[in-house]
C-alpha positions in Angstrom: 0.0 -0.2 -0.1 1.1 3.5 -0.8 2.5 5.7 1.8 2.4 9.7 1.2 4.7 11.8 3.6 4.5 15.5 3.5 8.1 17.0 3.2 7.3 20.6 4.1 9.1 21.0 7.3 12.9 21.2 7.9 14.4 22.1 4.6 17.7 24.3 4.1 17.9 27.1 2.1 20.4 29.3 0.6 19.9 32.4 -1.7 23.0 32.2 -3.6 23.6 29.2 -5.9 27.0 28.2 -7.2 27.8 25.5 -9.5 28.7 22.1 -7.6 26.7 23.2 -4.5 24.2 20.2 -5.6 26.8 17.6 -4.9 27.7 18.9 -1.3 26.3 17.7 1.9 27.5 20.6 3.9 24.9 22.8 5.1 27.0 25.6 6.3 25.5 28.9 4.9 22.1 27.5 4.7 19.2 28.6 6.9 16.4 26.4 8.0 12.9 26.9 6.4 9.5 25.6 5.9 7.2 25.3 2.7 5.8 27.0 1.0 8.7 29.4 0.7 9.6 32.4 -1.1 13.3 32.9 -2.3 12.9 36.6 -1.1 10.4 38.6 0.9 9.9 42.0 -0.7 8.5 45.1 0.4 4.7 46.0 -0.1 5.6 48.4 -3.2 8.5 50.3 -4.5 11.0 47.6 -5.1 13.1 46.5 -8.0 11.6 43.1 -9.4 14.8 41.8 -10.4 15.6 41.4 -6.7 14.0 37.9 -6.6 15.0 37.0 -10.1 18.1 34.8 -9.2 19.0 31.0 -8.7 18.8 29.5 -5.1 19.3 26.2 -3.5 17.4 24.2 -1.4 18.4 20.9 0.4 16.3 18.2 2.4 18.4 15.6 4.5 16.1 12.6 3.6 16.1 9.3 5.7 13.8 6.3 4.7 13.3 3.5 7.1 15.3 0.3 5.8 12.0 -1.6 5.6 10.9 0.4 2.6 13.6 -0.7 0.5 12.1 -2.2 -2.7 9.5 0.6 -3.0 9.5 2.9 -5.8 10.2 6.3 -4.4 8.7 9.3 -5.7 9.2 13.1 -5.0 6.4 15.2 -5.6 6.3 18.9 -6.0 3.2 21.3 -6.4 5.1 24.3 -7.9 8.4 25.9 -8.0 9.0 29.1 -9.7 10.1 28.9 -12.5 12.2 26.0 -13.2 13.8 23.1 -10.9 16.8 21.0 -11.2 16.6 18.0 -8.8 19.5 15.9 -7.4 19.8 13.0 -5.0 23.4 12.5 -3.3 24.8 14.8 -6.2 23.0 12.8 -9.0 20.8 14.4 -11.4 17.2 12.8 -11.3 15.3 15.6 -13.2 14.5 19.1 -14.3 11.0 20.8 -14.7 10.2 23.9 -16.6 7.3 26.2 -15.8 6.3 27.7 -12.1 2.6 26.8 -12.0 2.1 23.0 -12.4 3.1 20.0 -10.3 5.7 17.4 -11.3 7.2 14.3 -9.8 10.9 12.4 -9.9 11.6 9.0 -8.9 14.4 8.8 -6.4 14.8 5.2 -5.5 17.3 4.2 -8.4 19.8 7.0 -6.9 18.6 6.3 -3.1 21.2 4.6 -0.8 19.8 2.8 2.3 23.2 2.5 3.5 23.9 6.2 4.0 22.1 8.4 6.7 20.9 10.5 5.3 20.3 11.0 1.6 20.7 14.6 0.6 17.9 16.0 -1.9 19.1 19.1 -3.5 16.9 21.2 -5.6 18.4 24.1 -7.6 15.8 26.7 -8.5 15.9 29.2 -10.9 13.5 32.2 -10.7 14.9 34.3 -13.7 12.6 35.0 -16.4 13.7 32.3 -18.6 12.8 32.8 -22.4 11.8 29.4 -22.8 9.5 29.1 -20.0 5.9 30.7 -20.1 4.9 33.3 -19.4 8.2 34.8 -19.8 10.0 36.2 -23.2 8.0 39.3 -23.4 6.3 42.0 -20.9 4.0 40.4 -18.2 1.6 42.5 -16.1 2.1 40.6 -13.0 5.2 39.3 -10.7 6.0 35.7 -10.4 8.2 35.6 -7.4 10.4 32.5 -6.7 11.2 29.8 -4.6 9.6 26.2 -3.8 6.4 28.4 -3.0 4.0 25.2 -2.9 4.1 22.0 -1.0 6.2 18.9 -1.5 5.6 15.2 -0.5 7.3 11.9 -0.8 5.4 8.9 -2.4 6.5 5.3 -1.6 4.6 2.9 -3.8 4.5 -0.8 -4.6 6.3 -1.7 -8.1 3.0 -1.3 -9.5 0.4 1.4 -8.4 -2.2 3.9 -9.5 -0.6 7.0 -10.7 -4.0 8.8 -11.3 -7.7 8.4 -12.1 -10.0 10.4 -14.3 -13.7 10.1 -13.4 -16.4 11.0 -16.0 -20.0 11.1 -14.8 -22.9 10.3 -17.1 -26.6 10.6 -17.6 -26.3 13.4 -14.9 -29.8 14.8 -15.5 -31.6 11.4 -15.5 -33.0 9.6 -12.4 -30.2 7.0 -12.5 -26.8 8.0 -13.4 -23.4 6.5 -14.2 -19.7 7.0 -14.0 -16.7 6.0 -16.1 -13.4 5.4 -14.0 -10.3 5.4 -15.8 -7.1 4.0 -13.8 -3.9 5.0 -15.0 -1.2 2.7 -13.8 2.4 3.2 -13.3 4.1 0.0 -14.0 7.8 0.5 -13.6 8.8 -3.3 -13.8 6.5 -4.1 -16.6 4.5 -6.6 -14.3 1.9 -8.8 -15.7 -0.7 -10.9 -14.2 -4.4 -11.1 -13.4 -5.6 -8.7 -10.8 -8.6 -6.8 -9.5 -9.8 -3.2 -9.1 -12.3 -2.3 -6.5 -14.2 1.0 -7.1 -16.4 2.5 -4.4 -18.6 5.7 -4.4 -19.7 7.2 -1.4 -21.1 10.5 -0.1 -18.6 12.8 1.5 -17.8 11.1 5.0 -21.0 9.0 4.6 -23.0 6.4 3.0 -21.7 4.1 0.3 -23.6 4.4 -2.7 -21.9 1.6 -5.0 -19.0 -0.6 -4.7 -18.0 -3.1 -7.4 -15.0 -5.5 -7.8 -13.7 -5.7 -11.4 -11.3 -8.3 -12.8 -8.4 -6.7 -14.4 -5.6 -8.1 -16.8 -2.2 -6.0 -16.0 0.4 -5.9 -18.7 2.5 -3.4 -20.5 -0.4 -1.8 -22.1 0.0 2.2 -21.4 -3.7 2.6 -22.1 -5.6 3.1 -18.8 -8.2 0.3 -17.3 -11.8 1.7 -17.8 -14.5 0.7 -15.6 -18.3 1.7 -15.2 -20.8 2.1 -12.4 -24.3 2.2 -13.4 -27.7 2.4 -12.0 -26.6 5.1 -9.4 -29.5 6.1 -7.5 -30.5 9.1 -5.1 -27.3 11.0 -6.5 -27.5 14.6 -5.4 -26.2 17.2 -8.0 -23.3 19.5 -7.5 -24.4 23.1 -8.1 -23.3 26.6 -7.0 -26.1 26.6 -4.2 -25.7 23.0 -3.3 -22.2 21.7 -3.9 -22.8 17.9 -3.1 -19.3 15.9 -3.3 -18.9 12.3 -3.4 -15.6 10.3 -2.6 -14.4 7.8 -5.0 -11.9 5.3 -3.8 -10.2 2.8 -6.2 -8.2 -0.1 -4.9 -5.9 -2.3 -6.9 -4.5 -5.8 -6.0 -2.2 -7.8 -8.0 0.0 -10.6 -6.9 1.5 -9.5 -3.5 1.0 -5.9 -4.5 -2.0 -3.3 -3.7 -2.5 0.2 -3.8 -5.4 2.6 -3.1 -6.3 6.2 -4.7 -8.9 8.3 -3.5 -10.6 11.6 -4.9 -13.6 13.8 -4.7 -16.0 14.3 -7.5 -19.2 16.0 -8.1 -22.3 14.8 -10.7 -22.8 18.2 -12.6 -23.7 19.0 -16.4 -22.1 22.4 -17.4 -22.4 23.8 -21.0 -21.8 27.1 -22.5 -24.3 27.5 -25.5 -25.1 30.7 -27.9 -27.8 31.8 -25.6 -26.0 31.3 -22.2 -24.5 29.3 -19.7 -26.3 26.2 -18.4 -25.6 24.4 -15.4 -27.6 21.1 -14.8 -29.8 22.4 -17.6 -30.7 25.7 -15.9 -29.4 29.0 -17.3 -26.9 30.6 -14.9 -25.7 34.2 -15.7 -22.0 34.2 -14.7 -20.9 37.0 -12.4 -17.2 36.3 -11.7 -14.0 38.0 -10.8 -10.3 37.3 -11.9 -7.9 36.2 -9.1 -3.9 36.5 -8.8 -2.7 34.1 -6.3 0.0 36.8 -4.9 0.0 38.4 -1.5 1.9 41.0 0.3 5.5 40.5 1.1 5.9 36.8 0.4 4.3 36.7 -3.2 2.8 33.3 -4.1 4.0 31.6 -0.8 1.0 31.2 1.2 -0.1 27.9 2.9 -3.2 26.1 2.4 -5.4 27.8 4.9 -4.9 31.3 3.1 -5.4 30.0 -0.3 -8.8 28.5 1.0 -9.6 31.8 2.5 -9.5 33.5 -0.8 -12.2 31.2 -2.3 -14.4 31.8 0.8 -13.8 35.7 0.2 -15.1 35.3 -3.5 -17.9 33.1 -2.5 -19.2 34.1 0.8 -18.1 37.8 1.0 -18.4 38.9 -2.6 -20.7 36.4 -3.5 -19.6 35.7 -7.1 -20.4 32.3 -8.7 -16.9 32.0 -10.8 -13.4 32.7 -10.7 -11.0 32.8 -13.4 -7.3 31.6 -12.3 -5.6 34.4 -14.2 -3.2 33.6 -16.0 -2.2 30.2 -14.7 -3.1 27.1 -12.6 -3.5 28.1 -9.0 -3.0 26.0 -5.4 -4.8 22.9 -5.5 -6.0 24.1 -2.0 -7.8 27.0 -3.6 -9.4 24.8 -6.3 -10.6 22.1 -3.6 -12.2 25.0 -1.5 -14.1 26.2 -4.7 -15.4 22.6 -5.0 -16.6 22.7 -1.5 -18.0 26.1 -1.7 -20.0 25.9 -4.9 -17.7 28.3 -6.8 -17.2 27.9 -10.6 -13.7 27.9 -12.2 -12.2 28.8 -15.4 -8.6 27.6 -15.2 -6.1 28.3 -17.8 -2.6 27.6 -18.9 0.2 30.0 -17.9 1.0 32.9 -20.1 0.3 36.6 -20.7 0.2 38.1 -24.4 3.6 36.8 -25.5 4.3 33.7 -27.7 7.7 32.2 -27.6 9.5 29.8 -30.0 8.9 26.0 -30.5 10.7 25.3 -27.2 8.6 27.8 -25.4 5.5 26.3 -26.9 6.4 22.7 -26.2 6.8 23.8 -22.3 3.4 25.4 -22.6 1.9 22.4 -24.0 3.4 20.3 -21.3 2.1 22.8 -18.4 -1.4 22.5 -20.0 -1.0 18.6 -19.8 -0.1 18.9 -16.2 -2.8 21.5 -15.5 -5.6 19.3 -17.0 -4.3 16.0 -15.4 -4.1 17.7 -11.9 -7.6 19.0 -12.1 -9.8 16.9 -14.3 -11.9 15.6 -11.3 -12.9 18.9 -9.9 -16.4 19.7 -10.6 -16.0 23.2 -10.0 -14.0 23.5 -13.2 -16.0 24.3 -16.1 -13.7 25.6 -18.7 -10.3 25.1 -19.8 -8.1 27.9 -20.9 -6.0 26.7 -23.9 -4.6 30.1 -25.3 -2.2 32.3 -23.7 -4.2 35.3 -22.5 -4.3 38.3 -25.1 -2.1 36.6 -27.3 -1.9 36.9 -31.2 -3.5 34.3 -33.2 -1.4 31.2 -34.0 -3.5 28.6 -35.5 -1.0 25.7 -35.7 -0.2 26.4 -31.8 -3.8 26.6 -30.6 -5.1 23.8 -32.9 -2.6 21.7 -30.8 -3.6 23.1 -27.4 -7.0 22.4 -28.4 -6.6 19.0 -29.5 -4.5 18.2 -26.3 -7.1 19.3 -24.2 -9.9 17.5 -25.9 -7.6 14.2 -25.9 -7.1 14.7 -22.1 -10.6 15.7 -21.1 -13.5 15.4 -23.6 -16.2 16.4 -20.9 -15.1 20.1 -20.6 -15.4 22.9 -23.3 -12.5 25.1 -23.9 -11.8 28.7 -24.2 -9.1 31.0 -25.5 -8.8 34.7 -24.0 -8.2 37.2 -26.5 -8.5 41.0 -26.6 -8.3 41.2 -30.4 -11.4 41.4 -32.5 -11.9 39.0 -35.6 -9.6 36.4 -33.9 -10.1 33.0 -35.5 -12.3 30.9 -33.0 -10.6 27.3 -32.5 -12.2 26.9 -29.1 -15.5 25.9 -28.0 -16.2 29.4 -26.3 -15.4 32.8 -27.4 -13.8 34.5 -24.4 -13.0 37.9 -24.8 -11.3 40.7 -22.8 -13.7 44.0 -23.3 -12.3 47.1 -22.2 -14.6 49.2 -24.5 -16.2 50.8 -21.4 -14.4 54.2 -20.6 -17.2 55.9 -18.8 -18.9 56.9 -21.9 -18.6 54.4 -24.6 -19.7 50.7 -24.2 -20.6 49.1 -21.7 -20.0 46.1 -23.8 -19.4 45.3 -27.4 -21.8 43.6 -29.8 -20.7 39.8 -29.8 -20.8 39.5 -33.2 -18.7 42.8 -33.8 -16.1 41.3 -31.7 -16.1 37.7 -33.3 -16.6 38.7 -36.8 -18.7 35.6 -37.1 -22.1 35.3 -39.0 -24.0 33.9 -36.2 -23.9 33.9 -32.3 -21.5 31.4 -30.7 -21.0 30.5 -26.9 -19.5 33.8 -25.5 -18.1 35.0 -22.4 -16.5 38.3 -21.2 -13.2 37.6 -19.2 -12.1 40.8 -18.1 -13.3 44.4 -17.9 -12.6 47.8 -16.3 -9.0 47.1 -14.7 -6.7 49.3 -16.3 -9.3 51.5 -17.6 -9.9 52.9 -14.3 -7.4 51.9 -11.6 -8.6 53.0 -8.1 -7.2 52.8 -4.5 -9.0 51.9 -1.7 -8.1 55.4 -0.2 -8.9 57.3 -3.3 -11.5 60.2 -3.4 -15.1 59.4 -3.2 -16.2 60.7 -6.5 -13.5 58.4 -8.1 -14.4 55.2 -5.8 -18.2 56.0 -6.9 -17.4 55.9 -10.8 -15.1 52.9 -10.3 -18.0 51.0 -8.7 -20.5 52.2 -11.3 -18.5 51.0 -13.9 -18.7 47.3 -12.7 -22.5 47.9 -12.2 -22.9 49.1 -15.8 -21.4 45.9 -17.3 -23.0 43.6 -15.0 -26.4 45.2 -16.0 -25.5 44.9 -19.7 -24.5 41.4 -19.5 -27.5 40.6 -17.8 -29.7 41.8 -20.4 -28.1 39.8 -23.3 -28.6 36.0 -23.2 -25.9 35.8 -26.1 -23.3 36.7 -23.3 -22.9 33.9 -20.8 -21.8 36.2 -18.2 -18.7 38.5 -17.4 -15.5 38.1 -15.1 -14.4 41.6 -13.8 -10.8 42.5 -13.6 -10.2 41.9 -10.6 -10.7 40.8 -7.3 -7.6 41.7 -5.5 -4.9 44.2 -6.2 -1.3 42.7 -7.2 2.3 43.5 -7.6 3.2 43.9 -10.9 6.5 45.0 -13.3 7.7 48.3 -13.7 6.1 48.6 -16.7 2.5 48.5 -15.6 0.6 49.9 -12.4 0.7 53.1 -10.7 4.7 53.2 -10.6 5.0 51.4 -7.5 4.8 48.0 -8.5 1.1 47.8 -7.8 -1.9 47.4 -10.0 -4.9 48.8 -8.1 -7.4 47.0 -10.4 -9.1 45.1 -7.7 -12.6 45.4 -5.9 -10.3 44.7 -2.8 -6.8 45.6 -2.0 -4.0 43.2 -1.5 -4.8 42.7 1.9 -8.4 41.6 1.1 -9.7 44.5 2.2 -13.0 45.8 0.1 -13.2 49.0 -1.9 -16.6 50.5 -2.5 -16.6 48.3 -5.9 -16.7 45.4 -4.0 -20.4 45.9 -2.8 -21.7 45.9 -6.4 -21.2 42.0 -6.1 -21.8 41.8 -2.4 -25.2 43.1 -2.9 -26.2 40.5 -5.4 -27.4 37.9 -2.8 -30.7 37.2 -1.4 -31.6 39.3 1.4 -32.7 36.3 3.3 -29.0 35.1 3.2 -27.4 38.3 4.0 -29.0 41.8 4.0 -26.6 44.2 2.4 -26.6 48.0 2.5 -23.5 49.9 1.5 -23.5 53.7 0.6 -20.8 54.9 -1.5 -19.9 57.7 0.6 -17.6 59.0 3.7 -20.6 61.2 4.6 -18.7 64.6 4.3 -20.2 67.8 2.9 -16.9 68.8 1.1 -15.2 65.6 0.1 -16.7 65.8 -3.5 -15.6 68.5 -5.9 -19.3 69.5 -6.4 -20.1 69.4 -2.5 -22.5 67.3 -0.6 -23.2 63.7 -1.1 -25.6 63.5 -4.1 -25.9 61.4 -6.2 -25.7 59.1 -3.3 -25.4 55.4 -4.7 -26.4 52.9 -2.3 -25.6 48.9 -3.2 -28.2 47.1 -1.3 -30.5 44.0 -2.0 -33.4 45.6 0.4 -36.9 46.2 -1.1 -36.8 50.0 0.0 -34.8 52.3 2.0 -35.6 55.2 4.3 -33.2 58.2 5.3 -33.0 60.2 8.5 -31.0 63.5 8.4 -30.3 64.9 11.9 -33.6 64.5 13.9 -35.7 64.5 10.9 -36.9 61.1 9.6 -38.3 61.2 6.1 -41.4 59.4 5.2 -40.1 58.8 1.7 -39.4 55.4 0.6 -36.5 55.0 -1.7 -36.6 52.2 -4.2 -33.9 50.4 -6.3 -33.2 51.7 -9.8 -34.9 48.8 -11.5 -35.7 50.8 -14.6 -32.1 52.0 -14.9 -30.7 48.8 -14.0 -32.9 45.6 -14.9 -29.8 43.4 -15.8 -28.9 42.9 -12.2 -31.0 40.9 -9.6 -30.7 43.7 -7.1 -30.1 47.3 -8.6 -28.8 50.0 -6.3 -30.7 52.8 -4.8 -29.4 56.1 -6.1 -30.8 59.2 -4.0 -30.3 62.4 -6.3 -31.6 65.9 -6.8 -34.8 64.5 -8.5 -35.6 62.5 -5.5 -34.5 64.9 -2.7 -33.5 68.4 -2.8 -30.2 69.8 -1.3 -32.1 71.4 1.6 -33.2 67.9 3.0 -29.5 66.9 3.2 -28.2 70.3 4.4 -27.7 73.5 2.3 -24.1 74.7 1.8 -23.1 76.8 4.8 -25.6 75.2 7.3 -24.7 72.6 9.9 -23.9 69.1 8.7 -25.9 66.5 10.5 -25.6 62.5 11.4 -27.7 60.2 9.3 -29.4 56.9 9.4 -30.0 54.9 6.2 -32.3 51.8 7.0 -33.0 48.9 4.7 -36.5 47.3 4.7 -37.1 43.6 3.5 -40.7 42.6 3.5 -41.7 45.7 5.4 -39.2 44.8 8.2 -36.2 46.9 8.9 -33.3 44.5 8.7 -30.1 46.4 8.3 -28.9 50.1 8.9 -26.2 52.6 8.2 -25.3 55.4 10.6 -23.3 58.0 9.7 -21.5 60.7 12.1 -21.5 64.4 11.0 -18.3 64.9 13.3 -16.5 61.7 13.0 -13.6 61.2 15.7 -11.5 58.3 16.2 -13.2 56.1 18.6 -12.5 52.5 18.1 -9.5 50.4 17.0 -11.2 47.2 15.7 -8.7 44.2 15.6 -10.2 40.8 14.3 -8.6 37.6 13.2 -9.8 35.4 10.4 -8.8 32.2 12.2 -8.0 31.9 15.9 -7.0 28.6 15.9 -4.1 27.2 13.5 -2.1 24.0 13.2 1.5 23.3 14.3 2.0 20.4 12.1 3.0 22.5 9.0 3.2 25.9 8.1 0.2 27.8 8.9 -0.9 31.5 8.7 -3.9 33.8 9.3 -4.8 37.3 8.5 -5.4 40.1 11.2 -7.4 43.2 10.3 -6.8 46.5 11.9 -9.7 49.3 11.4 -9.7 52.8 12.9 -13.4 53.5 13.3 -15.5 56.4 14.2 -18.6 56.8 16.7 -20.8 55.0 14.1 -18.5 52.2 13.2 -17.4 53.6 9.9 -13.8 53.8 8.7 -12.0 57.1 9.1 -10.6 57.0 5.5 -7.9 59.8 5.8 -6.4 59.0 9.2 -2.9 58.6 9.2 -2.3 56.2 12.4 0.8 54.4 13.0 0.4 50.9 14.2 2.9 49.0 16.1 2.8 45.2 16.2 4.5 42.9 18.4 4.2 39.1 18.8 5.1 36.7 21.6 4.7 33.0 20.9 5.5 30.5 18.2 5.1 32.4 15.0 6.0 35.6 13.3 4.5 38.5 11.7 4.8 38.4 7.8 6.1 42.2 6.8 7.0 45.0 8.9 6.0 45.3 12.5 5.4 49.1 12.1 2.8 50.0 9.4 0.4 53.1 8.6 -3.3 52.9 8.3 -4.4 53.7 4.6 -8.1 54.2 3.9 -8.7 53.6 7.5 -7.7 50.0 7.8 -4.6 47.5 7.3 -3.9 43.9 7.6 -1.2 41.6 8.0 -0.7 37.8 8.2 0.8 35.9 11.1 2.6 32.7 10.3 3.3 29.8 12.7 6.9 28.0 12.9 5.5 24.4 13.7 5.6 24.7 17.5 2.4 24.4 19.5 1.4 27.1 22.0 -0.2 30.5 22.4 0.6 33.5 19.9 -0.3 36.7 21.4 -0.3 39.8 18.8 -0.3 43.4 20.3 -1.7 46.1 18.1 -0.6 49.5 19.6 -1.6 52.8 18.2 -0.9 56.3 19.8 -4.8 57.3 19.6 -6.0 54.0 21.4 -5.4 51.7 23.9 -3.2 48.7 23.1 -5.4 45.7 21.8 -4.4 42.0 21.9 -5.3 39.0 19.8 -4.5 35.5 20.9 -4.2 32.4 18.4 -3.9 28.9 19.4 -1.5 26.8 17.7 -2.3 23.1 18.2 
């Protein structure tokens, strides 16, 4: 039976690599690190991206019990940026190019049970290599470096299950079926009669069906295929009820055995010329793009933080799809999307640039690795087989489409472009539509984009972004326009059944190259900042949820008479899912009910309320020169007050709110959680222009990622706390000059 051992603790790292170091066992000059690990922590902004572009060296002293001799030993990597050369005891065992996909190398031919320990050496090249996607041109994001995802050791019998692919059938019928393709690794070309047991069960629950199949094992590289039929009472996976099932495949042949487990879901997903259909029902896609980067450590965040991003997208922003722009992302993020019911459009690595034949060969191999890793995830509904925003290349893209279909015929393909009239080789025409500049648009006509004589499956994969970058601490008018641009596009797509939906650019701000962004190495394109703190534009998405699930009332204002260039707060845009709102200004509660702008925005499920001079006069909310007053906005659902927002006419620093995402962490491996710090007024609102210096102090088995002295921006700041694999209690103290110290306790078990 296989044994999988996580190898994430106890690595040794040296930032400088010199030739011959892979053959040395001396660890002097190395520092002990745990994975995931970035080769260099960088500042939040204003840094030279070349600082992390170097070769480094990782070592791991490996000791395997003698009773494991005879096993086939594989070293599995989830992701190394951007190329890795792996050695065991100085012997070269393999090289991998591409920073976003998994790979594995066999170690047992070079492993010596007579010596203790055996030394694994990984030489990591984090330079921008011209033969490795996405490099070779200019790219609008940073890739960082290091062994930034997990590593594990696999111990197997000479014949074992390398992977399985599960294809569900007759999904909309009463009785369903599934095909299981079992790919064996038969390193010694063993032959014989064996058996395969396939078991399907509810996640952590009742067995649905189990069946044993005879299996003739030989040298045939083709997978073994088995079918379970007549599956009854199967619950479908969808965005509201993401039912998952466990599939277990057990191999027995001669004295050898193996077991492989995965999770699946029964669902039918199809892009058609009149929209996207999930389980036969039209679903308008409302999505956001996600970069996997974080402040200071780049890509190197552990499982909990990756999962948290999926939770923010689904549970806080209420989107139904995420695009993994522009590369495959952490398996933990995808797993959490499965659990939450968050659809995924996953694409191969790249951005605009197409390299030569060697570059394209690496791109196709990365595509294969992506699909084989993720083909059992029910959340993934579309494979991206084209380099984002690249020029047409019919030969290359015919190959990538063919490869995707050979590997997985159950999903459609898309190819994201921003050029019109591009040849459609994929199943879905996926297009980045940046026409909206506040006047034009908001979206192009589909056939004007495709140049085709008829409608085709069509998805808008980016919009806004660089057309109107907005910081979380920008002035109110800019933030209002920023939010309205998202709203206008969601509304336009909602009215057009030939558009399957839209994926906004983007969820979170991100670090970028000097050629892009705001000059400080940041693209401020997100509806949240890099710390996952919301901008006003996030409320456009947040409000598109049933009020019975979460009532939402988010006015786009700092409630200050002189913040806007025109003075006052009108027009006042309020993103809400309430039936109507009422306003109180000072002591006067208006009897008037303010209803959502359903006529102006019929394409969104929950339009905003917009209070302007046509609805209310300036004398009601305070004539210029007279006293500014407190205000209360109340939201009603089914004639009951369900939510209210209060504003202070005289806001003062009143509360230092300190919260932690997860107060309990694990000591087994590297873990991390976010702490948010907000400076609030008497009504609980952010003080957007306060420049409070925050001093951080940590005691216990962990560390603060990034600086321990930070400045509040836009009324808030956040940081992550990382464990060091020791149990105990972490206490984080937050000290600000205007407030008493606050403490957060985190238990590490």
